[in-house]
N, C-alpha and C positions, 0 to 999 in steps of 0.2 A: 327447862328451866336451867341446867348446867349450861347448855349450848349458849343461851342468852347471857349468862353470866360471864363465860369465858370470851364472848365478842366485847362484851362491855368492859373487861378488863383489859382487853387489846387497847380499846378506844381510850382509855383513862391511862394506859402507858404512854401513846402516843401524844396525849396532850402537851408534855414536855419537848416534844421535837417539832423543830420548824423545817419546813421545807423551802430551800432557796434554788434559786435559778443562775444559769449562765445563759445571757442574751447579748444580741449585738447585731451589726451589719457587716456583709462580707462584700467586697467587690475586686472583680468584675461580677456582678449579680449571676449571670450565665454561666459561671464556672464553679458556681455552688449550688447543689441539690439537696444534699444531706449532710449531717452531722453525728459522729459517733464518739460519745465520751467514755475514756477509760481511765481508772485509777492507775497510776505507775507504781510497779514494784520493784525491787532490786534485781529481779530478774527476767521481769515482762511486763505485761498490763493485763487488768481486769476489766471485763466489760461492765459499764455501769448503766448508760441510757443513751438513747439517742432520738432525733428530732429532723422534720424536715426543713429545708431552708427555703422559703418563700421570696421572691424576689430581693433575695439577698439579705433578709431578716432572719434570724431563728430566736427561739426562747427554748431552751432546754431545762427542763426540770428535774432536778436531781433528787433521787429518793432519800427518804429521812434516814436511812440507813448507811447512806454514804458518807464515808470518812474523811477527815482531815488529811492532806496530801498534796501531791502533784497529780494534775489531771492532764490528760493528753485529748484534744478534741482533733478527730482525724476526720478531712474533708475529701479525701481521693484515694485512690491507690497508686504505687504502693505506699503503704500506709506509714512506712518508716522514714517518708520523704516529704507528705503533704500533712501538715499537723501543726496544731498550735496549742503549747503549753501554758498551764495556768496554775496558780496556787489556789487552791480551796482550804477555806480555815471552817467551815462549817459554821459561821457566825453571821455572814454576810454574802448578799447577791453580787453578781460579778456582771460586768456590761463593760464590752470593748467594740471598737470598730475594726477591720483587719481589710487591709490591702494586700494583693498579691506582690505588687511592687514597693509600697511603703512600709510593710509591716503592720504591728499591732499597735493601737493606741487605747489605753484603758480608760472607760469613762467613770466608772465606778468599781470600786475595789481597794479599801486602803491596803490590803496587802499587797496586791499586784502593783498599785501605784508606787507604794514605799520603795518595792525592789527595782522597777523600771527606771525610777527617777534616780535611784542610788548607781544603778549601771551607766545612766547618761553621764552622771556627774564624774564618777571615778574614772570611766573610760575617757573621757575629756582631758582630766588632770593628768593620767598616765601618759596619753599622747602627747601633751604639753613636753613631759620629762623626755619621751622619745624624741620628740623634734629638737628641744634643747641639744641632745648630744650629737643626733644625725647633722645638724647644721655647725656643729664645731663651736657652739658659743662658749665663752668663758666666764662671763658675768656671774660672780659669787653672789650678787644680791638677787640676780633674776633665778639662780639656781635655788636659792633660799625660798623665794616666794613660791615655787611651783613645787617644790617638797612641802612646803607647810600647807600649800592647798591640799595636796596629797592626803596627809595627816589629818587635815580638818575635815575634808570630806568622809573619810574613814570613820573617824572618832564620832563625829555628827550623826551619822546615819546608824551606828552601832548603839548609840544612846537611844534611838527612837524604838518604841515598842520592842524592848528586849524579849517579851513572854512570844512574839508572832512567828510564825513560820519564817517569813523573809528573812529575820534578824539570823537565823541559822545558816542561809546562803551568804549574806552580809560579813558575818564575822568569819566566815568559813574562807571569804574571799578576799582577807587582808595580806596584803601584800609587803615584800620587803621596801623600805624606802630609805635612801642613804642620808645618814646624818652630817656629811659633808662631801665636796666633791670628789670623785673617784674616776680613774679611767673606765671607759666604757668595758672593757673586759672585765674589771673587777667587779663594776655592778651587776654585769649578766652573772658573774660566778657566785656574789652574795644572794643574788635572787633565786638562784637555782638551789645553793645551799639551804636556803630558808622556805623554800617553794611548799614544803609539808608542814610547817610550823604552826599554822593555825586552821590547816584544811582536817575537816573532823571526817576521816574515812570510814569510821564506824556509825555515824548518822544515819538511819535507815532512810529518813525523807531524803538527803541527799544522796544517797545510793539509789532512790527510786527517780531520781531526775535525770536529765542530761548534763545538769552540772558537775556533778562529781567525775563521771567518765570523760567530760570534757576536759575538765582539769588534768587530768591523768594523762590523757591522750596528748593534750598540749606538751606537758612536761616530757613525755618520751621522745616525741618528734621537734620539737622546738627548742628545749633546753640545751641548745647546742652551742660550741663554740665558734665565733666568727672566722676563727682560723683554718676551720676544716676546708679542705680544698680538694680530697678525692673521695670517691664511693665507698672506697674501704675503709677510710677514716669516718665518714658519716656511720655505715653501717656498725663498725666498733661502736662508736659513741652513744648510738641509739639503744644497742644491745647492752651497755652499761646502765643507760637509763632504766631500761626494763627490768634488771637485776634490782636496781632500787624500789622500782613500784612493787615488785614481787614481794621485797620485804617490809614498805610500808602497809600494804593492805593485807598482811598474813593474819591479822584477827579477824578478817571480815568473814562473813558467810562463804562457803565453798561455791555455792550459786552464783554468787556476785563475782568472785574471782573469774569463773567460767565466763561470767558475761563480759568482765574487763578484757581479758586476754584474747577473747574473739574479737572485740571491737579492735584491739591492737593488731590483731591478724589481719582483720579487713582493711586497717589504714594501710598497713606494710603492703598489700596486694594493690591498692589502689594508687601507692605511689611507687609500685616496680621495683620495692625492695625484696625481693625473693630469698635472699639469705636471711634476712630478720625474720620474714615470715615463716620461715623454715625453724628456724631457732625459737620462735614463740609456740610453734606448733610443738616440736620434738620435747622442748625444757619445760614446758607449762601447760599448754593447752590441751594436750593429748592425756596427759594424766588427769587433769580435772574432768575432761569429758567422760573419761573412763568411770572414776570415781562417782560421778552424777548420773552415769547410765545414758549419757546423751551421745548415742553413736551416730545421730543424725549430724551433728557438726564433726565427726571424725570421717564420716562418708564425703561432707560436703568438702572439706579440707583437701582429702587424699584426692578427690575427685577434680578439684581445681590444680593441685599440683602435677596430676597425672597429663591435664590437657593445658598446661601453662605454655605460654610461647616460649621457644629455644629448648625445650623438652621433646625427646624421641618419642614417637608415636607409639602406642601400643602394638602388639602385633594382630594381624589380620590375616587368616588363611582361607583358601578355598579350593575346590575341586576342579580340574577341567581335564577333559580327555582321559580320564582315569589316573589323572597324576593330581598331585597336591602341590598348591604353589602358596607363598606367603609375601606379604608386603615387605619384610626385609631384605627378599631375594631379588625385588624388582631393580634393575638397574638403567643408567644411560640416561634418564630424563634430569634437567634442572630442578624441575619441579613436579609434585605428585598432589594431586586432588584427592580428596576422600569425599563421596557423596553417599549420605545415608539418605535413602529414599523408600518407597513402598510402591509395588504394583497396584496396592488398594487406594492409593492417594491420588485424587482427581489432579491436584494441583501438580502433584510431581510429574504425573503423565504429560502435561502440558510443558513443565520447566525443563526437565531433564533432558528429552529429545532435542528443544532449543539449545541446550547447552552443549551436548552432543555436537550439534551443527557448527556453533560458536568456535569450540576448541579444536575444530579440525585446520583451523589457522595457526596454531600453536604446535610448533614441530617438537618443542623440547617438554612437552608437557604430558604425564601420564594419567590415566584416570582409573580408580577403582571404586566402583560402584558396591554399597553394602544395602541390600534390599532385606527389609524388616517386614518378614512374611508370616502368614499363619500356615501357608503351604505352598510349593512351587508350582503349581498350576498356570496361575496366571502370570507370574514373575517370570518364567520361561519364554512366554510369549513376547513379553515386554523386553526383556534383554536381547531378545533377537533382533530389536530395532537399534540396538546400540552396540554395534560391531567394533568400535574402535576402544571400548572402556573393558577393562577386567570387572569380572562380577563375583561376588560372594552372597552368599544367601545368610541371614539370621533368622531362622524359624524360633517362633515364638515372640516376634515382634518387639512391642516394647519391654517385655520379660526376658529377651535375648540376653546372651553375655554381653554382646556388642554394645547393645542399646544401653545398658548400664555402664560398661567401662568407658564409653564416649559420652555418658550422659546425654543420650538423645532424647529431647521432648518434643519434637517437632520434625517433619518431613517436607521438604529436603532439609537437611543440615549439611554444611560444607567446612571443609577443613582444607587449608593449603600446607603443603611440607615443602621442605628444601631437598636438595640432593641427599642429604643425610637421613631424611622422614623425620625431620624436626620441625615440630609446628611453628608457621611463621605468620598464619592469618586465619581466622574463623569468620569468612564473610557472612551477611545477612541472607544474601539473594545471588542469585546466577547474575545479575549484571554487575554487583560489588566483586564477586569473585573474577570476571571478565577484566572490570576496570584494574583490579589488582597485578594481574597478569600482565597487562598492557604497560603498565608504569614500570614493570620489571624488565621489559624488552630492552 
């Protein structure tokens, strides 16, 4: 009797909850097989549901426990590249069409239609202002029409559904609009000085979306003077912007700060701004990672820095004829090739001997092969077939020190060094390696 009453109570409690869905069509149909929904959080994402995609169509039923916020629909790997973000308010079904080339088109969802329509209009109006300045136009009437349109779009959309989730994004996206004509440099300075005026960095829904981190990243790497002409000036200006961001997000949770500075570090890496990346790591990211107990980020960054192009290779030593040799002691070559392989890797046993033969044509190239091995029995037989290479062995295979220091996750892995043993390339295959060396001849 108690069990029946308990089940009945659960049923009654759920009567007031409705189950909503996200559905739509995805094209090209052959590229979509499955869809996984996550609820975004300030520091990551939580799995919610998944569904099969059949002939491009999907219908994802969200559990009644799903809470309002930003949702990420992942359709391929890597998950941080192939996704669709939507607003879910727990009040409506969502329907859209998505094309890999054309993007998303919402069919049903007041929240998402409101936000996407706003973005279309405000971006169009902002582009008009940028075009006005870039083409050197000076008409006061035209300037007034463009700036009035910017203000009207922003005010109109802020007045629509102020209780909606979309409103939180719209109001935080309010930008500086000049009251009168000013030089472009002044316009950019004023936009920069007022950039965070309406941006609600403490809003957890914004923290859980790409919107806020994208706004912060845009400030750091784009709020720059057009008069900057050298890389030194560029890095100095970016570092100053980073200091401003650090102050602006000081009240946010430590986990969110960690996510922001990790994103900034990745952006610096992607743009070959190693000095900026090092400053982010040393001044902000390392401390935040340690405080949050996230040693994975520390390992990732220190490995990336250790293997960065232009950095001197970590040392490698080996025994030969009773003597100890080291990579740093090798002399006389214009380039050095490091080959991490294994005698138990069938692919290596085919590719590495072929590379050995190919490299006979390069007189100013020296090669050090590092075998990732469980023992040296088979390795000794295989290295005898590669007499032109120097050979080191890393017992312990994937758990060996060299595998960890050089972040080896597959064999064979190649590095090319210059005459000073600095990294200059990491080709993906023996063919890429040979092609790189030929271009240097």
